[in-house]
LUMGU-208499 format. One line per 4 residues: number of its first residue (from 1); their letters; for each residue x, y, z negated of C-alpha. Coordinates in pm, 1 decimal, padded with zeros to 6 digits. Layout:
NUM	A	X Y Z | ...;
//
This chain:
1	MTAN	05729.6 13059.3 -11302.5 | 05932.1 12741.4 -11352.5 | 06282.8 12652.1 -11242.8 | 06133.2 12517.7 -10921.6;
5	ATGP	05859.4 12742.9 -10795.7 | 05739.2 12497.6 -10529.6 | 05677.7 12187.7 -10738.9 | 05790.1 11983.7 -11038.3;
9	ATAP	06152.3 12036.1 -11135.8 | 06384.6 11744.1 -11070.1 | 06738.2 11665.2 -11181.4 | 07011.7 11747.7 -10929.2;
13	DPTQ	07123.9 11461.9 -10705.3 | 07457.2 11349.9 -10858.7 | 07582.3 11224.9 -10520.7 | 07600.4 11580.0 -10387.1;
17	PWTL	07950.9 11734.7 -10397.2 | 07819.9 12063.1 -10539.7 | 07729.8 11886.8 -10865.2 | 08095.4 11807.6 -10939.0;
21	SATE	08284.5 11995.2 -11207.7 | 08617.0 12153.5 -11116.5 | 08818.8 11875.8 -11281.4 | 08609.8 11611.3 -11105.2;
25	ALAA	08654.1 11783.9 -10769.6 | 09031.6 11810.3 -10820.9 | 09051.4 11438.9 -10896.7 | 08854.8 11363.6 -10580.0;
29	FRTK	09083.0 11588.7 -10373.1 | 09390.7 11409.3 -10502.4 | 09253.7 11063.4 -10419.7 | 09132.0 11187.4 -10079.1;
33	ELSP	08774.2 11090.1 -10166.5 | 08661.1 11449.7 -10107.1 | 08785.8 11722.2 -09876.9 | 08808.6 12079.4 -10009.2;
37	VDYL	08631.1 12188.0 -09690.3 | 08339.5 11952.5 -09755.1 | 08322.8 12066.8 -10117.1 | 08311.5 12432.8 -10012.0;
41	SSLI	08048.9 12356.6 -09747.8 | 07830.9 12188.7 -10008.6 | 07852.8 12490.3 -10239.9 | 07781.4 12737.5 -09959.7;
45	GRIT	07484.9 12521.5 -09864.0 | 07350.8 12556.9 -10217.9 | 07385.8 12934.5 -10202.7 | 07209.5 12943.2 -09865.7;
49	SDDE	06920.7 12726.3 -09980.3 | 06867.8 12855.3 -10335.1 | 06997.8 13206.9 -10387.8 | 06692.8 13373.7 -10239.2;
53	RINA	06496.6 13275.0 -10550.9 | 06780.2 13334.6 -10801.0 | 06963.9 13634.4 -10652.7 | 07298.9 13570.1 -10821.2;
57	VTEV	07526.8 13631.1 -10521.0 | 07619.9 13970.3 -10377.4 | 07817.6 13829.9 -10083.5 | 07980.2 13515.4 -09949.2;
61	VEEA	08351.8 13556.0 -09875.3 | 08407.3 13412.7 -09527.7 | 08784.8 13376.9 -09549.5 | 08735.0 13112.3 -09818.3;
65	VTSA	08701.3 12862.3 -09531.6 | 09062.2 12928.6 -09431.4 | 09182.1 12863.5 -09786.1 | 08980.6 12542.1 -09803.7;
69	REAE	09127.6 12421.1 -09475.3 | 09480.6 12488.5 -09597.1 | 09409.7 12288.7 -09913.2 | 09254.5 12009.8 -09706.0;
73	TFYA	09569.9 11984.3 -09494.4 | 09786.7 11970.1 -09803.8 | 09588.1 11693.0 -09971.6 | 09564.9 11489.6 -09651.2;
77	NATD	09943.7 11473.5 -09625.7 | 10056.6 11498.1 -09989.2 | 10284.1 11244.9 -10150.7 | 10263.6 11159.8 -10520.0;
81	DDLA	10550.5 11401.4 -10583.6 | 10368.0 11674.3 -10390.1 | 10055.5 11618.1 -10597.8 | 10249.8 11633.1 -10924.1;
85	EAAA	10419.4 11955.3 -10816.9 | 10087.0 12109.3 -10711.2 | 09923.1 12013.1 -11041.5 | 10193.0 12208.4 -11225.3;
89	ARPL	10237.8 12506.4 -10993.2 | 09893.9 12537.4 -10829.0 | 09644.9 12379.0 -11069.8 | 09340.5 12522.9 -10889.1;
93	LGLP	09444.0 12412.9 -10539.9 | 09134.1 12386.1 -10322.5 | 08885.2 12505.7 -10586.1 | 08627.4 12773.7 -10502.5;
97	VIAK	08560.9 13039.8 -10767.4 | 08269.5 13281.4 -10785.8 | 08390.5 13623.9 -10900.4 | 08193.7 13878.2 -11096.8;
101	EKHA	08165.4 14175.6 -10861.5 | 08351.1 14405.6 -11101.3 | 08665.7 14196.1 -11049.7 | 08825.8 14362.0 -10750.4;
105	LAGR	08909.9 14182.0 -10427.2 | 09145.2 14381.2 -10206.3 | 08969.2 14515.1 -09899.8 | 08618.0 14440.0 -10024.2;
109	GLTQ	08355.3 14652.5 -10194.6 | 08383.8 14741.4 -10562.5 | 08060.7 14896.7 -10685.1 | 08009.1 14766.8 -11041.9;
113	GLLH	07643.0 14763.8 -10941.5 | 07630.8 15142.2 -10887.6 | 07450.5 15272.3 -10578.3 | 07678.0 15571.4 -10540.0;
117	ERDT	07982.6 15342.2 -10525.9 | 07847.5 15128.3 -10240.1 | 08117.3 15254.3 -09999.8 | 08407.8 15209.0 -10243.8;
121	IADN	08669.1 14956.7 -10127.5 | 08922.5 14795.6 -10362.2 | 09288.8 14856.8 -10283.2 | 09417.6 14559.1 -10480.9;
125	DAAI	09305.0 14234.1 -10633.9 | 09220.1 14242.1 -11003.2 | 09492.2 14072.4 -11207.2 | 09282.8 13762.3 -11274.7;
129	IARI	09187.4 13732.7 -10906.3 | 09555.1 13748.6 -10809.9 | 09628.7 13473.3 -11062.3 | 09349.6 13254.4 -10926.6;
133	RAAG	09489.7 13292.2 -10575.9 | 09845.5 13217.1 -10693.6 | 09714.9 12899.9 -10858.4 | 09566.0 12777.0 -10529.5;
137	GFVH	09206.5 12876.8 -10597.5 | 09003.7 13114.7 -10386.1 | 08694.0 13331.3 -10417.7 | 08408.8 13204.2 -10201.2;
141	ARAT	08133.0 13430.3 -10336.0 | 08076.1 13724.6 -10566.6 | 07822.7 13750.3 -10846.6 | 07578.9 14016.7 -10962.1;
145	SPEF	07599.5 14217.5 -11281.6 | 07403.9 14511.7 -11425.0 | 07534.8 14864.0 -11373.0 | 07869.2 14919.3 -11542.6;
149	SCAT	07822.7 14578.3 -11711.3 | 07638.9 14767.3 -11985.4 | 07332.1 14545.0 -12037.2 | 07248.8 14194.4 -12150.3;
153	ITHS	07005.4 14150.0 -11862.8 | 07117.5 14141.6 -11498.4 | 06929.9 14368.1 -11260.9 | 07006.8 14697.0 -11089.7;
157	PMWG	06888.1 14921.8 -10806.5 | 07195.9 14798.1 -10619.2 | 07143.3 14422.2 -10646.1 | 06783.7 14370.7 -10757.3;
161	VTRN	06678.6 14119.4 -11025.7 | 06887.5 13809.9 -11099.6 | 06686.8 13521.0 -11243.9 | 06766.0 13227.1 -11467.7;
165	PWNL	06765.1 12897.9 -11270.3 | 06613.0 12723.4 -11574.6 | 06310.6 12957.6 -11576.1 | 06275.8 13220.3 -11304.8;
169	DLSP	06065.5 13448.4 -11524.6 | 06361.4 13490.4 -11758.1 | 06700.4 13653.7 -11729.6 | 07031.3 13464.7 -11720.4;
173	GGSS	07154.8 13729.0 -11962.6 | 07426.0 13982.1 -11895.2 | 07639.0 14132.8 -11804.6 | 07796.4 13826.2 -11640.7;
177	GGSG	07448.2 13702.1 -11556.5 | 07523.4 13641.2 -11191.3 | 07814.7 13417.8 -11286.3 | 07604.6 13217.5 -11533.8;
181	AALA	07311.7 13179.4 -11294.0 | 07542.8 13076.6 -11009.8 | 07708.0 12808.0 -11221.8 | 07377.2 12666.8 -11345.0;
185	AGFA	07240.3 12664.6 -10989.5 | 07539.2 12474.2 -10851.4 | 07687.6 12758.1 -10646.0 | 08036.5 12716.5 -10793.6;
189	PLAT	08228.8 12509.0 -11048.6 | 08421.3 12809.0 -11183.5 | 08338.4 13176.2 -11233.1 | 08500.1 13491.8 -11364.6;
193	ASDI	08331.8 13691.3 -11639.3 | 08398.2 13974.7 -11881.6 | 08299.3 14044.8 -12240.0 | 08284.0 14374.4 -12427.0;
197	AGST	07983.7 14296.2 -12647.3 | 07885.0 13943.8 -12547.1 | 07877.9 13970.4 -12167.8 | 08037.5 13627.1 -12122.7;
201	RLPA	07885.5 13440.6 -12415.9 | 07523.6 13555.6 -12380.1 | 07476.8 13447.9 -12017.6 | 07661.7 13126.2 -12098.0;
205	AFTG	07412.3 13060.5 -12378.9 | 07106.9 13145.0 -12166.0 | 07221.3 12930.6 -11870.3 | 07360.2 12627.2 -12054.5;
209	TVGY	07718.5 12690.1 -11948.7 | 08052.8 12742.1 -12121.7 | 08199.7 13088.0 -12177.9 | 08535.4 13179.1 -12331.0;
213	KAPY	08591.6 13517.5 -12495.4 | 08966.4 13549.0 -12520.0 | 09133.7 13745.2 -12798.5 | 09229.6 14098.7 -12702.0;
217	GRIP	09547.5 14097.9 -12492.6 | 09532.4 13731.7 -12394.7 | 09403.3 13803.1 -12040.0 | 09489.2 14116.4 -11838.0;
221	GAQP	09222.4 14369.3 -11744.0 | 09189.9 14680.6 -11529.3 | 09309.3 15017.6 -11655.6 | 09222.6 15246.3 -11818.6;
225	LAAD	08951.9 15051.9 -12002.2 | 09189.4 14758.7 -12049.0 | 09304.7 14965.3 -12347.5 | 08961.8 14919.2 -12508.9;
229	WYRG	09019.2 14652.5 -12773.1 | 08656.2 14532.8 -12755.0 | 08686.0 14411.2 -12398.4 | 08823.1 14101.2 -12234.5;
233	DGPM	08798.9 13911.7 -11906.8 | 08777.7 13534.9 -11890.8 | 08620.9 13223.4 -11741.6 | 08272.6 13078.1 -11729.2;
237	TRTV	08224.3 12715.2 -11627.5 | 07997.4 12416.0 -11681.1 | 08239.8 12218.1 -11901.1 | 08490.7 12298.9 -12172.5;
241	ADAA	08766.2 12123.2 -11975.1 | 08697.3 12349.3 -11677.0 | 08701.4 12657.9 -11900.2 | 09044.9 12555.4 -12027.2;
245	LLAK	09164.4 12490.9 -11669.8 | 09071.7 12840.3 -11555.3 | 09177.8 13011.0 -11878.9 | 09529.7 12864.8 -11851.8;
249	VMVG	09562.9 13034.6 -11513.1 | 09439.6 13372.3 -11640.5 | 09646.6 13422.0 -11957.0 | 09979.8 13590.4 -12013.4;
253	VDPS	10172.2 13914.5 -11979.6 | 10091.5 14131.3 -11679.5 | 10276.6 14456.6 -11602.4 | 09948.7 14626.3 -11511.7;
257	DHAT	09813.2 14583.3 -11866.2 | 10043.6 14689.2 -12148.1 | 09826.0 14515.0 -12408.3 | 09882.7 14166.0 -12269.5;
261	IASP	10069.4 13915.5 -12480.7 | 10292.4 13622.3 -12395.3 | 10107.1 13290.2 -12405.3 | 10367.4 13017.1 -12351.2;
265	GFLD	10228.4 12664.6 -12372.2 | 09871.8 12796.0 -12388.0 | 09635.1 12497.7 -12441.8 | 09906.8 12254.0 -12330.4;
269	DFDP	09802.3 12009.4 -12602.7 | 09429.2 12045.9 -12541.7 | 09268.2 11713.7 -12450.9 | 08887.8 11722.4 -12440.8;
273	AEAA	08870.6 11342.8 -12433.2 | 09023.6 11326.7 -12780.8 | 08851.4 11627.9 -12935.9 | 08576.8 11436.2 -13116.9;
277	DRLR	08830.4 11191.9 -13259.9 | 09025.3 11481.7 -13411.8 | 08729.0 11616.4 -13608.7 | 08787.6 11414.9 -13924.4;
281	GRRV	08896.3 11649.6 -14201.0 | 08830.6 11968.3 -14004.4 | 08659.3 12236.9 -14210.2 | 08372.5 12407.1 -14029.6;
285	ALCV	08186.2 12708.5 -14164.1 | 07822.8 12733.7 -14053.4 | 07649.6 13070.4 -14055.3 | 07304.5 13067.0 -13898.8;
289	RLGD	07212.6 13434.8 -13941.0 | 07543.4 13624.3 -13962.2 | 07376.8 13829.2 -14232.2 | 07022.3 13926.7 -14146.0;
293	FAVG	06985.4 13857.4 -13773.2 | 06629.1 13741.2 -13699.3 | 06716.2 13398.2 -13559.5 | 06438.6 13202.7 -13390.7;
297	KDIE	06332.7 12869.0 -13538.3 | 06429.2 12675.9 -13226.0 | 06773.4 12835.1 -13217.0 | 06824.8 12764.4 -13586.4;
301	ANTR	06721.7 12400.2 -13537.4 | 06961.6 12356.4 -13245.2 | 07246.1 12520.1 -13438.4 | 07188.8 12295.0 -13739.0;
305	AVAS	07178.6 11992.1 -13509.4 | 07525.3 12086.9 -13383.4 | 07648.7 12116.8 -13741.2 | 07500.1 11777.3 -13829.4;
309	ALES	07672.4 11616.4 -13531.5 | 08006.7 11761.0 -13640.5 | 07953.9 11639.8 -13994.9 | 07855.5 11289.9 -13877.1;
313	AGAH	08179.9 11274.7 -13679.3 | 08391.3 11345.3 -13987.7 | 08410.7 11723.4 -14012.8 | 08339.9 11895.0 -14343.6;
317	VEEI	08064.4 12147.8 -14275.5 | 07973.3 12414.3 -14528.6 | 07708.9 12680.9 -14485.7 | 07828.4 13030.9 -14568.4;
321	ALPW	07680.8 13380.1 -14579.8 | 07813.7 13704.5 -14437.4 | 07721.8 14048.2 -14578.4 | 07635.4 14190.9 -14237.6;
325	TSER	07319.3 14350.0 -14107.9 | 07227.7 14378.4 -13742.0 | 07185.1 14752.4 -13801.3 | 07540.8 14791.7 -13935.9;
329	IFET	07686.5 14588.0 -13650.0 | 07495.8 14804.0 -13400.4 | 07604.2 15127.1 -13567.5 | 07969.7 15020.7 -13573.1;
333	AFTH	07980.7 14901.7 -13212.9 | 07790.7 15201.2 -13077.7 | 08023.9 15437.9 -13262.0 | 08300.5 15272.6 -13060.8;
337	FGNL	08101.2 15283.9 -12735.6 | 08001.5 15644.1 -12794.5 | 08361.1 15754.8 -12837.3 | 08514.0 15542.0 -12558.1;
341	LAPA	08280.4 15380.3 -12308.6 | 08007.8 15642.7 -12281.7 | 08254.2 15921.4 -12186.1 | 08400.1 15693.4 -11917.6;
345	MRKA	08051.8 15616.3 -11786.9 | 07954.6 15985.4 -11786.8 | 08263.4 16074.7 -11586.2 | 08206.8 15794.7 -11335.7;
349	TRGH	07838.7 15878.6 -11280.1 | 07836.0 16258.6 -11301.9 | 07615.4 16401.7 -11028.7 | 07452.9 16065.8 -10962.0;
353	EHTL	07234.2 16033.9 -11270.1 | 06918.6 16018.5 -11058.2 | 07037.4 15694.0 -10895.7 | 07108.1 15508.3 -11219.7;
357	AEYT	06906.3 15231.3 -11379.9 | 06712.2 15342.8 -11685.9 | 06908.4 15108.9 -11912.5 | 07236.7 15275.7 -11808.5;
361	VRFM	07106.1 15621.8 -11894.2 | 06971.1 15489.6 -12223.1 | 07295.9 15311.3 -12313.3 | 07493.8 15632.7 -12272.1;
365	ADAE	07240.1 15834.5 -12468.9 | 07223.8 15583.1 -12754.1 | 07602.8 15556.9 -12777.8 | 07646.3 15934.0 -12767.3;
369	AVAA	07382.9 15979.0 -13038.3 | 07569.9 15747.2 -13273.4 | 07906.8 15908.3 -13190.9 | 07756.7 16250.0 -13264.8;
373	RRSF	07712.3 16151.3 -13627.2 | 08015.3 15924.9 -13666.2 | 08372.7 16007.7 -13571.6 | 08624.4 15781.8 -13404.3;
377	YDGL	08791.0 15739.2 -13745.3 | 08456.6 15649.2 -13903.0 | 08428.0 15374.7 -13646.3 | 08772.6 15239.0 -13727.8;
381	AMES	08687.4 15231.8 -14098.1 | 08363.6 15041.9 -14033.4 | 08544.1 14800.3 -13802.1 | 08814.7 14726.8 -14057.8;
385	QIQA	08552.4 14644.3 -14320.6 | 08374.5 14400.9 -14088.2 | 08707.1 14241.8 -13990.9 | 08800.0 14195.8 -14357.2;
389	ELAS	08461.5 14040.4 -14431.7 | 08502.6 13790.7 -14149.0 | 08855.1 13700.7 -14259.0 | 08734.3 13643.2 -14614.5;
393	AMDG	08438.4 13430.7 -14501.9 | 08658.0 13214.3 -14277.5 | 08933.4 13164.3 -14535.1 | 08986.6 12793.2 -14584.4;
397	FDVL	08794.9 12695.0 -14269.4 | 08922.0 12597.6 -13925.9 | 08634.1 12755.3 -13734.9 | 08303.5 12932.2 -13781.0;
401	VAPT	07996.7 12809.8 -13589.6 | 07704.7 13048.3 -13532.6 | 07427.4 13101.5 -13278.0 | 07513.5 13314.4 -12976.4;
405	SAVA	07180.5 13495.2 -12957.2 | 06904.9 13534.3 -13213.0 | 06648.2 13553.6 -12934.6 | 06595.2 13254.5 -12705.5;
409	GLEA	06516.6 13440.5 -12384.1 | 06484.4 13781.5 -12219.3 | 06246.5 13887.9 -11943.2 | 06421.0 13894.7 -11606.2;
413	GASY	06327.3 14246.9 -11499.4 | 06299.2 14416.1 -11837.9 | 06508.3 14712.5 -11950.5 | 06417.2 14718.8 -12323.0;
417	LDGI	06425.1 15095.4 -12347.3 | 06203.9 15109.9 -12657.2 | 06314.1 14806.7 -12851.4 | 06219.6 14441.1 -12832.0;
421	TVGA	05943.3 14223.5 -12971.2 | 06024.5 13855.8 -13017.1 | 05721.0 13629.5 -12993.1 | 05658.4 13287.7 -13141.6;
425	DGIG	05787.4 13136.1 -12816.1 | 06126.8 13296.3 -12877.6 | 06110.3 13527.2 -12576.5 | 06206.1 13887.0 -12639.3;
429	REVA	05962.8 14113.4 -12456.8 | 05972.9 14479.1 -12373.3 | 05790.7 14710.1 -12606.5 | 05543.6 14895.9 -12390.1;
433	RSGG	05545.4 15276.2 -12405.3 | 05210.8 15254.9 -12584.8 | 05383.1 15069.3 -12868.7 | 05280.0 14708.7 -12802.0;
437	ASGN	05472.1 14427.8 -12639.4 | 05405.6 14335.8 -12278.1 | 05242.7 13993.4 -12245.2 | 05225.1 13934.3 -12620.8;
441	DGGD	04938.6 13946.3 -12868.4 | 05115.2 14017.8 -13194.5 | 05075.6 13773.1 -13480.0 | 05412.2 13654.7 -13603.5;
445	DVRL	05611.2 13872.0 -13363.5 | 05941.1 14018.6 -13481.0 | 05999.0 14380.5 -13381.6 | 06354.7 14514.4 -13341.0;
449	EHYW	06433.2 14879.9 -13280.8 | 06706.9 14803.5 -13029.1 | 06740.1 14491.0 -12817.1 | 07112.1 14468.3 -12886.7;
453	QAHM	07006.9 14368.8 -13239.6 | 06873.1 14044.2 -13090.2 | 07221.8 13922.4 -13000.4 | 07492.1 13785.0 -13231.3;
457	TMPF	07801.8 13849.8 -13020.8 | 07906.8 14208.6 -13098.8 | 08056.9 14131.7 -13442.3 | 08328.0 13932.2 -13267.5;
461	NICN	08414.1 14211.9 -13026.4 | 08457.0 14428.8 -13333.1 | 08682.7 14147.0 -13459.1 | 08831.1 14102.3 -13112.7;
465	RVPI	09146.1 13908.9 -13200.4 | 08936.9 13598.2 -13260.4 | 08889.9 13351.6 -12970.3 | 08541.6 13216.0 -12909.0;
469	VNVP	08400.6 12941.4 -12690.3 | 08025.2 12929.9 -12630.7 | 07885.2 12580.5 -12575.1 | 07524.7 12468.5 -12526.2;
473	SGTA	07339.3 12369.1 -12842.0 | 07007.1 12248.9 -12701.4 | 06689.7 12374.3 -12537.7 | 06473.4 12659.5 -12660.5;
477	DCGI	06095.5 12638.1 -12680.8 | 06077.3 12860.7 -12371.3 | 06262.0 12595.2 -12169.1 | 06603.6 12752.8 -12122.5;
481	PTGV	06926.9 12655.8 -12300.8 | 07058.5 12790.5 -12628.6 | 07422.4 12821.9 -12730.0 | 07654.2 12832.4 -13027.5;
485	QVIA	07972.9 13030.3 -13068.0 | 08280.7 12845.8 -13193.2 | 08493.1 13115.9 -13354.8 | 08852.6 13046.9 -13456.1;
489	HPYD	09108.3 13251.1 -13647.4 | 09295.9 13525.4 -13459.0 | 09476.3 13385.1 -13153.5 | 09408.1 13023.1 -13254.7;
493	DARA	09247.3 12951.1 -12917.7 | 09334.2 12580.8 -12921.8 | 09119.7 12523.5 -13231.6 | 08817.6 12694.7 -13073.4;
497	FDIA	08853.3 12482.4 -12759.4 | 08899.8 12164.7 -12964.0 | 08581.1 12207.3 -13166.3 | 08386.8 12323.2 -12860.4;
501	AAIE	08495.2 12012.0 -12670.2 | 08395.9 11795.8 -12965.9 | 08047.2 11950.6 -12967.7 | 08020.7 11888.8 -12593.6;
505	ALRP	08118.8 11523.5 -12642.1 | 07881.4 11470.9 -12934.4 | 07588.1 11649.0 -12771.8 | 07630.8 11598.5 -12395.4;
509	WSGL	07468.0 11857.7 -12175.4 | 07419.4 11907.9 -11801.9 | 07522.3 12256.2 -11701.0 | 07304.7 12226.7 -11390.5;
513	APQ	06944.7 12345.7 -11400.8 | 06670.3 12120.5 -11261.5 | 06578.9 12198.6 -10902.3;
//
């Protein structure tokens, strides 16, 4: 199945408002070339015409029309002073945002993809939703995620299967897969996401979009799991400039989350137009495998092409090695999950186990099995070693660049209960219960015991004070995008955004999938 199941795929029509980025739409609002109402109508039209085949949207939020009309009235009558004031105080004025369903909207359902929570209604907006509203933005639709955001594919008994607009046979990744698919399909310019093991960066990589994993405490989350230092909410977008726009709204101290930190002047000096010019003299570490991750040839080639572009623009790029193994990363992270997340999931689903997706049951069991042999303290000791190894490897460099996923694609409806087999085409396929891989004939296949070992994001949740921006790196052999992670030193978010914007400028990419 291709991106367009009815005929040859074609590039999106650039004259359509839904193709505009958030910064482009804002500029058009301010010059009165585009009405916020017309922009919203164009996006809703895209959802209406295309979501049946993609299934990224759980609901359209009708009251968004009221917000768009209010913004339209403002822009129609605004003076230059009014526009300047709005740019400072309400930087998202008139912009629609698609929200991951786990991010609560007061008065609307809050299921986290769980069937037994289908009647649960949120009492309050999530902190980041409240900040979007205060900045003049509004939620016009909500996006799918797997149950409890615990998988790197996006399907559930609640929402069904979400598909990648670039190739409908494949997944947009997870857990923020609905957000990534919606962005790539042109349903929104901005989206909310979350990341506890790669849930922002992986779908960004698989859909050719931009995802920002903030350092722990930068962006407020929902209690009690906001206290989990692996997690973090943030933005997904189609451009680095848009990611910075939404991130600046989300950051800062919030009384609902004691871990949040002050972020005065956050990204104030960030200018994506100048990012490539500032590369000269920057020191970039390149690590293709992060130890022993089984990186596909197409992903490696795309990652090295990014490094070459940086070097050609004046950066000093040096390839480094890290003493990690995918098995050690898995063991460390699942010790953490087994002692923190799995107990929370067990409590939230007790009595409803028969309604759960198989991958949710398996995630809890796998995490509990690791925690049974490793204590909470053991996990801290393993984490501190990995953190020290990263700090040592990055010493003397401005950023580290690495692939986001070792595997180029995942099957849309797969659950990967018995491991993953990666074929020569880069697609990771389910291992059938009989021991073989579905739809694959062996040969040079790479077999991994657990599909989490196919992703290269968890090390940086273990080291969760580092900021990361995922940007597209090219196209995989299976026809969907690949991504690289730009990892900066703890809380040096500006450097990660700078290098990410430089990569975007040097290797331009359309975040919109062919139709």
